[in-house]
PDB file of N, CA, C and O in Angstrom, chain B, residues numbered from 101:
ATOM      1  N   UNK B 101       0.833  -1.184   0.000  1.00  0.00           N
ATOM      2  CA  UNK B 101       0.000   0.000   0.000  1.00  0.00           C
ATOM      3  C   UNK B 101       0.877   1.246   0.000  1.00  0.00           C
ATOM      4  O   UNK B 101       1.977   1.262   0.553  1.00  0.00           O
ATOM      5  N   UNK B 102       0.360   2.276  -0.631  1.00  0.00           N
ATOM      6  CA  UNK B 102       1.049   3.552  -0.656  1.00  0.00           C
ATOM      7  C   UNK B 102       0.845   4.257   0.681  1.00  0.00           C
ATOM      8  O   UNK B 102       0.000   3.847   1.477  1.00  0.00           O
ATOM      9  N   UNK B 103       1.606   5.302   0.927  1.00  0.00           N
ATOM     10  CA  UNK B 103       1.532   6.018   2.200  1.00  0.00           C
ATOM     11  C   UNK B 103       0.145   6.585   2.476  1.00  0.00           C
ATOM     12  O   UNK B 103      -0.247   6.713   3.636  1.00  0.00           O
ATOM     13  N   UNK B 104      -0.612   6.930   1.420  1.00  0.00           N
ATOM     14  CA  UNK B 104      -1.922   7.530   1.635  1.00  0.00           C
ATOM     15  C   UNK B 104      -3.024   6.477   1.801  1.00  0.00           C
ATOM     16  O   UNK B 104      -4.198   6.835   1.891  1.00  0.00           O
ATOM     17  N   UNK B 105      -2.672   5.198   1.842  1.00  0.00           N
ATOM     18  CA  UNK B 105      -3.637   4.138   2.059  1.00  0.00           C
ATOM     19  C   UNK B 105      -4.183   3.511   0.796  1.00  0.00           C
ATOM     20  O   UNK B 105      -4.870   2.492   0.869  1.00  0.00           O
ATOM     21  N   UNK B 106      -3.899   4.091  -0.367  1.00  0.00           N
ATOM     22  CA  UNK B 106      -4.379   3.490  -1.613  1.00  0.00           C
ATOM     23  C   UNK B 106      -3.413   2.405  -2.058  1.00  0.00           C
ATOM     24  O   UNK B 106      -2.238   2.428  -1.692  1.00  0.00           O
ATOM     25  N   UNK B 107      -3.906   1.446  -2.853  1.00  0.00           N
ATOM     26  CA  UNK B 107      -3.008   0.381  -3.312  1.00  0.00           C
ATOM     27  C   UNK B 107      -1.864   0.959  -4.141  1.00  0.00           C
ATOM     28  O   UNK B 107      -2.071   1.870  -4.942  1.00  0.00           O
ATOM     29  N   UNK B 108      -0.685   0.438  -3.948  1.00  0.00           N
ATOM     30  CA  UNK B 108       0.474   0.885  -4.730  1.00  0.00           C
ATOM     31  C   UNK B 108       0.391   0.263  -6.120  1.00  0.00           C
ATOM     32  O   UNK B 108       0.056  -0.913  -6.259  1.00  0.00           O
ATOM     33  N   UNK B 109       0.695   1.047  -7.137  1.00  0.00           N
ATOM     34  CA  UNK B 109       0.671   0.562  -8.517  1.00  0.00           C
ATOM     35  C   UNK B 109       2.081   0.589  -9.066  1.00  0.00           C
ATOM     36  O   UNK B 109       2.835   1.539  -8.856  1.00  0.00           O
ATOM     37  N   UNK B 110       2.414  -0.460  -9.766  1.00  0.00           N
ATOM     38  CA  UNK B 110       3.701  -0.491 -10.457  1.00  0.00           C
ATOM     39  C   UNK B 110       3.448  -0.225 -11.929  1.00  0.00           C
ATOM     40  O   UNK B 110       2.467  -0.693 -12.508  1.00  0.00           O
ATOM     41  N   UNK B 111       4.343   0.524 -12.509  1.00  0.00           N
ATOM     42  CA  UNK B 111       4.227   0.786 -13.940  1.00  0.00           C
ATOM     43  C   UNK B 111       5.278  -0.027 -14.662  1.00  0.00           C
ATOM     44  O   UNK B 111       6.391  -0.222 -14.172  1.00  0.00           O
ATOM     45  N   UNK B 112       4.906  -0.491 -15.824  1.00  0.00           N
ATOM     46  CA  UNK B 112       5.851  -1.244 -16.648  1.00  0.00           C
ATOM     47  C   UNK B 112       6.868  -0.278 -17.224  1.00  0.00           C
ATOM     48  O   UNK B 112       6.553   0.885 -17.476  1.00  0.00           O
ATOM     49  N   UNK B 113       8.083  -0.753 -17.433  1.00  0.00           N
ATOM     50  CA  UNK B 113       9.079   0.139 -18.045  1.00  0.00           C
ATOM     51  C   UNK B 113       8.633   0.546 -19.449  1.00  0.00           C
ATOM     52  O   UNK B 113       7.975  -0.214 -20.159  1.00  0.00           O
ATOM     53  N   UNK B 114       9.003   1.744 -19.819  1.00  0.00           N
ATOM     54  CA  UNK B 114       8.644   2.244 -21.150  1.00  0.00           C
ATOM     55  C   UNK B 114       9.340   1.409 -22.215  1.00  0.00           C
ATOM     56  O   UNK B 114      10.489   1.005 -22.041  1.00  0.00           O
ATOM     57  N   UNK B 115       8.644   1.152 -23.315  1.00  0.00           N
ATOM     58  CA  UNK B 115       9.288   0.402 -24.400  1.00  0.00           C
ATOM     59  C   UNK B 115      10.427   1.226 -24.986  1.00  0.00           C
ATOM     60  O   UNK B 115      10.397   2.455 -24.923  1.00  0.00           O
ATOM     61  N   UNK B 116      11.422   0.567 -25.551  1.00  0.00           N
ATOM     62  CA  UNK B 116      12.537   1.327 -26.138  1.00  0.00           C
ATOM     63  C   UNK B 116      12.029   2.232 -27.256  1.00  0.00           C
ATOM     64  O   UNK B 116      11.136   1.863 -28.018  1.00  0.00           O
ATOM     65  N   UNK B 117      12.613   3.418 -27.336  1.00  0.00           N
ATOM     66  CA  UNK B 117      12.205   4.377 -28.366  1.00  0.00           C
ATOM     67  C   UNK B 117      12.806   3.995 -29.706  1.00  0.00           C
ATOM     68  O   UNK B 117      13.995   3.698 -29.816  1.00  0.00           O
ATOM     69  N   UNK B 118      11.969   4.009 -30.703  1.00  0.00           N
ATOM     70  CA  UNK B 118      12.423   3.751 -32.065  1.00  0.00           C
ATOM     71  C   UNK B 118      12.852   5.092 -32.655  1.00  0.00           C
ATOM     72  O   UNK B 118      12.073   6.045 -32.641  1.00  0.00           O
ATOM     73  N   UNK B 119      14.068   5.181 -33.169  1.00  0.00           N
ATOM     74  CA  UNK B 119      14.508   6.459 -33.742  1.00  0.00           C
ATOM     75  C   UNK B 119      13.560   6.913 -34.852  1.00  0.00           C
ATOM     76  O   UNK B 119      13.228   6.143 -35.753  1.00  0.00           O
ATOM     77  N   UNK B 120      13.135   8.155 -34.775  1.00  0.00           N
ATOM     78  CA  UNK B 120      12.249   8.731 -35.780  1.00  0.00           C
ATOM     79  C   UNK B 120      13.084   9.361 -36.889  1.00  0.00           C
ATOM     80  O   UNK B 120      14.172   9.886 -36.653  1.00  0.00           O
ATOM     81  N   UNK B 121      12.560   9.297 -38.074  1.00  0.00           N
ATOM     82  CA  UNK B 121      13.221   9.950 -39.192  1.00  0.00           C
ATOM     83  C   UNK B 121      13.043  11.462 -39.044  1.00  0.00           C
ATOM     84  O   UNK B 121      11.998  11.933 -38.593  1.00  0.00           O
ATOM     85  N   UNK B 122      14.050  12.195 -39.420  1.00  0.00           N
ATOM     86  CA  UNK B 122      13.988  13.655 -39.323  1.00  0.00           C
ATOM     87  C   UNK B 122      12.913  14.184 -40.272  1.00  0.00           C
ATOM     88  O   UNK B 122      12.835  13.761 -41.426  1.00  0.00           O
ATOM     89  N   UNK B 123      12.088  15.110 -39.784  1.00  0.00           N
ATOM     90  CA  UNK B 123      11.096  15.757 -40.631  1.00  0.00           C
ATOM     91  C   UNK B 123      11.639  17.073 -41.186  1.00  0.00           C
ATOM     92  O   UNK B 123      11.067  17.663 -42.103  1.00  0.00           O
ATOM     93  N   UNK B 124      12.749  17.516 -40.612  1.00  0.00           N
ATOM     94  CA  UNK B 124      13.426  18.726 -41.071  1.00  0.00           C
ATOM     95  C   UNK B 124      14.906  18.492 -40.866  1.00  0.00           C
ATOM     96  O   UNK B 124      15.340  18.206 -39.750  1.00  0.00           O
ATOM     97  N   UNK B 125      15.688  18.610 -41.928  1.00  0.00           N
ATOM     98  CA  UNK B 125      17.107  18.282 -41.830  1.00  0.00           C
ATOM     99  C   UNK B 125      17.908  19.224 -42.728  1.00  0.00           C
ATOM    100  O   UNK B 125      17.678  19.284 -43.935  1.00  0.00           O
ATOM    101  N   UNK B 126      18.834  19.946 -42.142  1.00  0.00           N
ATOM    102  CA  UNK B 126      19.750  20.797 -42.906  1.00  0.00           C
ATOM    103  C   UNK B 126      21.172  20.500 -42.448  1.00  0.00           C
ATOM    104  O   UNK B 126      21.404  20.171 -41.285  1.00  0.00           O
ATOM    105  N   UNK B 127      22.107  20.618 -43.362  1.00  0.00           N
ATOM    106  CA  UNK B 127      23.507  20.321 -43.036  1.00  0.00           C
ATOM    107  C   UNK B 127      24.421  21.400 -43.592  1.00  0.00           C
ATOM    108  O   UNK B 127      24.290  21.812 -44.744  1.00  0.00           O
ATOM    109  N   UNK B 128      25.342  21.848 -42.761  1.00  0.00           N
ATOM    110  CA  UNK B 128      26.419  22.757 -43.156  1.00  0.00           C
ATOM    111  C   UNK B 128      25.924  24.001 -43.886  1.00  0.00           C
ATOM    112  O   UNK B 128      26.454  24.358 -44.938  1.00  0.00           O
ATOM    113  N   UNK B 129      24.915  24.658 -43.334  1.00  0.00           N
ATOM    114  CA  UNK B 129      24.363  25.866 -43.946  1.00  0.00           C
ATOM    115  C   UNK B 129      25.180  27.072 -43.511  1.00  0.00           C
ATOM    116  O   UNK B 129      25.433  27.271 -42.323  1.00  0.00           O
ATOM    117  N   UNK B 130      25.586  27.869 -44.481  1.00  0.00           N
ATOM    118  CA  UNK B 130      26.238  29.151 -44.221  1.00  0.00           C
ATOM    119  C   UNK B 130      25.459  30.226 -44.959  1.00  0.00           C
ATOM    120  O   UNK B 130      24.939  29.980 -46.048  1.00  0.00           O
ATOM    121  N   UNK B 131      25.374  31.406 -44.380  1.00  0.00           N
ATOM    122  CA  UNK B 131      24.656  32.527 -44.990  1.00  0.00           C
ATOM    123  C   UNK B 131      25.624  33.696 -45.109  1.00  0.00           C
ATOM    124  O   UNK B 131      26.273  34.089 -44.139  1.00  0.00           O
ATOM    125  N   UNK B 132      25.705  34.238 -46.307  1.00  0.00           N
ATOM    126  CA  UNK B 132      26.602  35.367 -46.584  1.00  0.00           C
ATOM    127  C   UNK B 132      25.794  36.571 -47.010  1.00  0.00           C
ATOM    128  O   UNK B 132      24.787  36.440 -47.706  1.00  0.00           O
ATOM    129  N   UNK B 133      26.238  37.749 -46.591  1.00  0.00           N
ATOM    130  CA  UNK B 133      25.766  39.030 -47.109  1.00  0.00           C
ATOM    131  C   UNK B 133      26.991  39.670 -47.743  1.00  0.00           C
ATOM    132  O   UNK B 133      27.791  40.308 -47.059  1.00  0.00           O
ATOM    133  N   UNK B 134      27.133  39.497 -49.051  1.00  0.00           N
ATOM    134  CA  UNK B 134      28.351  39.923 -49.723  1.00  0.00           C
ATOM    135  C   UNK B 134      29.512  39.070 -49.243  1.00  0.00           C
ATOM    136  O   UNK B 134      29.450  37.844 -49.325  1.00  0.00           O
ATOM    137  N   UNK B 135      30.565  39.696 -48.745  1.00  0.00           N
ATOM    138  CA  UNK B 135      31.718  38.957 -48.218  1.00  0.00           C
ATOM    139  C   UNK B 135      31.563  38.603 -46.738  1.00  0.00           C
ATOM    140  O   UNK B 135      32.366  37.847 -46.191  1.00  0.00           O
ATOM    141  N   UNK B 136      30.530  39.151 -46.090  1.00  0.00           N
ATOM    142  CA  UNK B 136      30.337  38.916 -44.662  1.00  0.00           C
ATOM    143  C   UNK B 136      29.580  37.604 -44.431  1.00  0.00           C
ATOM    144  O   UNK B 136      28.473  37.416 -44.936  1.00  0.00           O
ATOM    145  N   UNK B 137      30.185  36.719 -43.673  1.00  0.00           N
ATOM    146  CA  UNK B 137      29.517  35.454 -43.348  1.00  0.00           C
ATOM    147  C   UNK B 137      28.730  35.655 -42.058  1.00  0.00           C
ATOM    148  O   UNK B 137      29.310  35.781 -40.979  1.00  0.00           O
ATOM    149  N   UNK B 138      27.403  35.683 -42.178  1.00  0.00           N
ATOM    150  CA  UNK B 138      26.535  35.942 -41.030  1.00  0.00           C
ATOM    151  C   UNK B 138      26.305  34.679 -40.210  1.00  0.00           C
ATOM    152  O   UNK B 138      26.170  34.753 -38.989  1.00  0.00           O
ATOM    153  N   UNK B 139      26.260  33.529 -40.860  1.00  0.00           N
ATOM    154  CA  UNK B 139      26.031  32.244 -40.190  1.00  0.00           C
ATOM    155  C   UNK B 139      27.012  31.250 -40.782  1.00  0.00           C
ATOM    156  O   UNK B 139      27.192  31.194 -41.998  1.00  0.00           O
ATOM    157  N   UNK B 140      27.643  30.468 -39.927  1.00  0.00           N
ATOM    158  CA  UNK B 140      28.681  29.546 -40.392  1.00  0.00           C
ATOM    159  C   UNK B 140      28.347  28.093 -40.051  1.00  0.00           C
ATOM    160  O   UNK B 140      28.192  27.742 -38.881  1.00  0.00           O
ATOM    161  N   UNK B 141      28.239  27.255 -41.080  1.00  0.00           N
ATOM    162  CA  UNK B 141      28.186  25.788 -40.970  1.00  0.00           C
ATOM    163  C   UNK B 141      27.201  25.269 -39.916  1.00  0.00           C
ATOM    164  O   UNK B 141      27.586  24.515 -39.023  1.00  0.00           O
ATOM    165  N   UNK B 142      25.944  25.670 -40.021  1.00  0.00           N
ATOM    166  CA  UNK B 142      24.914  25.205 -39.091  1.00  0.00           C
ATOM    167  C   UNK B 142      24.290  23.922 -39.618  1.00  0.00           C
ATOM    168  O   UNK B 142      23.940  23.831 -40.795  1.00  0.00           O
ATOM    169  N   UNK B 143      24.152  22.936 -38.749  1.00  0.00           N
ATOM    170  CA  UNK B 143      23.454  21.692 -39.073  1.00  0.00           C
ATOM    171  C   UNK B 143      22.367  21.478 -38.025  1.00  0.00           C
ATOM    172  O   UNK B 143      22.558  21.773 -36.845  1.00  0.00           O
ATOM    173  N   UNK B 144      21.238  20.966 -38.467  1.00  0.00           N
ATOM    174  CA  UNK B 144      20.103  20.787 -37.572  1.00  0.00           C
ATOM    175  C   UNK B 144      19.209  19.691 -38.117  1.00  0.00           C
ATOM    176  O   UNK B 144      18.948  19.640 -39.319  1.00  0.00           O
ATOM    177  N   UNK B 145      18.739  18.819 -37.248  1.00  0.00           N
ATOM    178  CA  UNK B 145      17.681  17.902 -37.642  1.00  0.00           C
ATOM    179  C   UNK B 145      16.636  17.884 -36.535  1.00  0.00           C
ATOM    180  O   UNK B 145      16.957  17.823 -35.348  1.00  0.00           O
ATOM    181  N   UNK B 146      15.390  17.937 -36.954  1.00  0.00           N
ATOM    182  CA  UNK B 146      14.256  17.928 -36.033  1.00  0.00           C
ATOM    183  C   UNK B 146      13.441  16.687 -36.347  1.00  0.00           C
ATOM    184  O   UNK B 146      13.068  16.447 -37.495  1.00  0.00           O
ATOM    185  N   UNK B 147      13.173  15.917 -35.336  1.00  0.00           N
ATOM    186  CA  UNK B 147      12.421  14.682 -35.506  1.00  0.00           C
ATOM    187  C   UNK B 147      10.963  14.890 -35.109  1.00  0.00           C
ATOM    188  O   UNK B 147      10.626  15.830 -34.388  1.00  0.00           O
ATOM    189  N   UNK B 148      10.122  14.007 -35.587  1.00  0.00           N
ATOM    190  CA  UNK B 148       8.699  14.102 -35.298  1.00  0.00           C
ATOM    191  C   UNK B 148       8.465  14.154 -33.790  1.00  0.00           C
ATOM    192  O   UNK B 148       9.107  13.430 -33.029  1.00  0.00           O
ATOM    193  N   UNK B 149       7.553  15.003 -33.372  1.00  0.00           N
ATOM    194  CA  UNK B 149       7.145  15.203 -31.974  1.00  0.00           C
ATOM    195  C   UNK B 149       8.217  15.880 -31.117  1.00  0.00           C
ATOM    196  O   UNK B 149       8.091  15.892 -29.893  1.00  0.00           O
ATOM    197  N   UNK B 150       9.259  16.438 -31.718  1.00  0.00           N
ATOM    198  CA  UNK B 150      10.254  17.197 -30.963  1.00  0.00           C
ATOM    199  C   UNK B 150       9.877  18.671 -30.964  1.00  0.00           C
ATOM    200  O   UNK B 150       9.259  19.168 -31.906  1.00  0.00           O
ATOM    201  N   UNK B 151      10.249  19.341 -29.924  1.00  0.00           N
ATOM    202  CA  UNK B 151      10.089  20.788 -29.842  1.00  0.00           C
ATOM    203  C   UNK B 151      11.491  21.374 -29.866  1.00  0.00           C
ATOM    204  O   UNK B 151      12.355  20.972 -29.088  1.00  0.00           O
ATOM    205  N   UNK B 152      11.709  22.319 -30.756  1.00  0.00           N
ATOM    206  CA  UNK B 152      13.035  22.895 -30.931  1.00  0.00           C
ATOM    207  C   UNK B 152      12.947  24.412 -30.790  1.00  0.00           C
ATOM    208  O   UNK B 152      11.999  25.028 -31.277  1.00  0.00           O
ATOM    209  N   UNK B 153      13.919  25.005 -30.136  1.00  0.00           N
ATOM    210  CA  UNK B 153      13.952  26.452 -29.961  1.00  0.00           C
ATOM    211  C   UNK B 153      15.334  26.975 -30.328  1.00  0.00           C
ATOM    212  O   UNK B 153      16.343  26.305 -30.109  1.00  0.00           O
ATOM    213  N   UNK B 154      15.367  28.177 -30.888  1.00  0.00           N
ATOM    214  CA  UNK B 154      16.622  28.873 -31.136  1.00  0.00           C
ATOM    215  C   UNK B 154      16.791  29.891 -30.018  1.00  0.00           C
ATOM    216  O   UNK B 154      15.966  30.789 -29.855  1.00  0.00           O
ATOM    217  N   UNK B 155      17.843  29.749 -29.266  1.00  0.00           N
ATOM    218  CA  UNK B 155      18.097  30.651 -28.147  1.00  0.00           C
ATOM    219  C   UNK B 155      19.504  31.217 -28.298  1.00  0.00           C
ATOM    220  O   UNK B 155      20.452  30.473 -28.546  1.00  0.00           O
ATOM    221  N   UNK B 156      19.638  32.513 -28.152  1.00  0.00           N
ATOM    222  CA  UNK B 156      20.960  33.121 -28.230  1.00  0.00           C
ATOM    223  C   UNK B 156      20.861  34.623 -28.108  1.00  0.00           C
ATOM    224  O   UNK B 156      19.764  35.181 -28.115  1.00  0.00           O
ATOM    225  N   UNK B 157      21.993  35.277 -27.998  1.00  0.00           N
ATOM    226  CA  UNK B 157      21.995  36.726 -27.844  1.00  0.00           C
ATOM    227  C   UNK B 157      21.568  37.435 -29.128  1.00  0.00           C
ATOM    228  O   UNK B 157      21.542  36.849 -30.210  1.00  0.00           O
ATOM    229  N   UNK B 158      21.243  38.685 -28.973  1.00  0.00           N
ATOM    230  CA  UNK B 158      20.861  39.512 -30.106  1.00  0.00           C
ATOM    231  C   UNK B 158      21.980  39.550 -31.140  1.00  0.00           C
ATOM    232  O   UNK B 158      23.147  39.742 -30.797  1.00  0.00           O
ATOM    233  N   UNK B 159      21.618  39.365 -32.403  1.00  0.00           N
ATOM    234  CA  UNK B 159      22.595  39.465 -33.476  1.00  0.00           C
ATOM    235  C   UNK B 159      23.381  38.206 -33.757  1.00  0.00           C
ATOM    236  O   UNK B 159      24.346  38.253 -34.520  1.00  0.00           O
ATOM    237  N   UNK B 160      23.005  37.071 -33.166  1.00  0.00           N
ATOM    238  CA  UNK B 160      23.802  35.852 -33.368  1.00  0.00           C
ATOM    239  C   UNK B 160      23.356  35.026 -34.575  1.00  0.00           C
ATOM    240  O   UNK B 160      24.008  34.037 -34.909  1.00  0.00           O
ATOM    241  N   UNK B 161      22.247  35.413 -35.245  1.00  0.00           N
ATOM    242  CA  UNK B 161      21.847  34.716 -36.462  1.00  0.00           C
ATOM    243  C   UNK B 161      20.578  33.881 -36.360  1.00  0.00           C
ATOM    244  O   UNK B 161      20.267  33.133 -37.288  1.00  0.00           O
ATOM    245  N   UNK B 162      19.849  33.983 -35.279  1.00  0.00           N
ATOM    246  CA  UNK B 162      18.624  33.189 -35.115  1.00  0.00           C
ATOM    247  C   UNK B 162      17.613  33.495 -36.221  1.00  0.00           C
ATOM    248  O   UNK B 162      17.159  32.585 -36.915  1.00  0.00           O
ATOM    249  N   UNK B 163      17.267  34.750 -36.383  1.00  0.00           N
ATOM    250  CA  UNK B 163      16.284  35.136 -37.401  1.00  0.00           C
ATOM    251  C   UNK B 163      16.811  34.877 -38.803  1.00  0.00           C
ATOM    252  O   UNK B 163      16.050  34.487 -39.689  1.00  0.00           O
ATOM    253  N   UNK B 164      18.085  35.086 -39.010  1.00  0.00           N
ATOM    254  CA  UNK B 164      18.689  34.825 -40.313  1.00  0.00           C
ATOM    255  C   UNK B 164      18.527  33.354 -40.695  1.00  0.00           C
ATOM    256  O   UNK B 164      18.194  33.040 -41.838  1.00  0.00           O
ATOM    257  N   UNK B 165      18.761  32.463 -39.744  1.00  0.00           N
ATOM    258  CA  UNK B 165      18.605  31.030 -40.031  1.00  0.00           C
ATOM    259  C   UNK B 165      17.149  30.682 -40.319  1.00  0.00           C
ATOM    260  O   UNK B 165      16.868  29.928 -41.251  1.00  0.00           O
ATOM    261  N   UNK B 166      16.232  31.217 -39.539  1.00  0.00           N
ATOM    262  CA  UNK B 166      14.816  30.927 -39.784  1.00  0.00           C
ATOM    263  C   UNK B 166      14.375  31.430 -41.150  1.00  0.00           C
ATOM    264  O   UNK B 166      13.631  30.742 -41.849  1.00  0.00           O
ATOM    265  N   UNK B 167      14.826  32.629 -41.542  1.00  0.00           N
ATOM    266  CA  UNK B 167      14.506  33.141 -42.871  1.00  0.00           C
ATOM    267  C   UNK B 167      15.123  32.258 -43.950  1.00  0.00           C
ATOM    268  O   UNK B 167      14.513  32.042 -44.997  1.00  0.00           O
ATOM    269  N   UNK B 168      16.301  31.759 -43.710  1.00  0.00           N
ATOM    270  CA  UNK B 168      16.958  30.870 -44.664  1.00  0.00           C
ATOM    271  C   UNK B 168      16.181  29.561 -44.809  1.00  0.00           C
ATOM    272  O   UNK B 168      15.976  29.079 -45.923  1.00  0.00           O
ATOM    273  N   UNK B 169      15.754  28.992 -43.693  1.00  0.00           N
ATOM    274  CA  UNK B 169      14.974  27.750 -43.736  1.00  0.00           C
ATOM    275  C   UNK B 169      13.672  27.955 -44.496  1.00  0.00           C
ATOM    276  O   UNK B 169      13.194  27.050 -45.180  1.00  0.00           O
ATOM    277  N   UNK B 170      13.105  29.143 -44.375  1.00  0.00           N
ATOM    278  CA  UNK B 170      11.823  29.457 -45.001  1.00  0.00           C
ATOM    279  C   UNK B 170      12.008  30.075 -46.392  1.00  0.00           C
ATOM    280  O   UNK B 170      11.042  30.526 -47.007  1.00  0.00           O
ATOM    281  N   UNK B 171      13.238  30.095 -46.877  1.00  0.00           N
ATOM    282  CA  UNK B 171      13.610  30.645 -48.182  1.00  0.00           C
ATOM    283  C   UNK B 171      13.213  32.109 -48.333  1.00  0.00           C
ATOM    284  O   UNK B 171      12.791  32.539 -49.406  1.00  0.00           O
ATOM    285  N   UNK B 172      13.351  32.863 -47.257  1.00  0.00           N
ATOM    286  CA  UNK B 172      13.057  34.287 -47.308  1.00  0.00           C
ATOM    287  C   UNK B 172      14.327  35.111 -47.494  1.00  0.00           C
ATOM    288  O   UNK B 172      14.239  36.332 -47.625  1.00  0.00           O
ATOM    289  N   UNK B 173      15.498  34.489 -47.509  1.00  0.00           N
ATOM    290  CA  UNK B 173      16.767  35.196 -47.735  1.00  0.00           C
ATOM    291  C   UNK B 173      17.160  35.045 -49.172  1.00  0.00           C
ATOM    292  O   UNK B 173      18.198  35.561 -49.586  1.00  0.00           O
TER     293      UNK B 173
END
C-alpha cells in the first residue's frame, strides 16, 4: 500500500524508443551578405514530436537562419 492508504501501482518500463526519421534536416548551412559570413556551418535535424527552440543573444543569427529555412533570404 502507498503512504496515503491506496493500493500501490507499479508501472511497466517504457518500451525502447524507435529512432524517428527527421522531418526537417539541414547540413552545413552558411549565410553570406556579400563577403560577410553571417552564419557559419549550421546543421540541424528535427524529428517528429520534438520541440526545438533557437536561443541566443541579439545578433547571433537566429532570425537569419529561420529566414533561410523558409527561403526568405
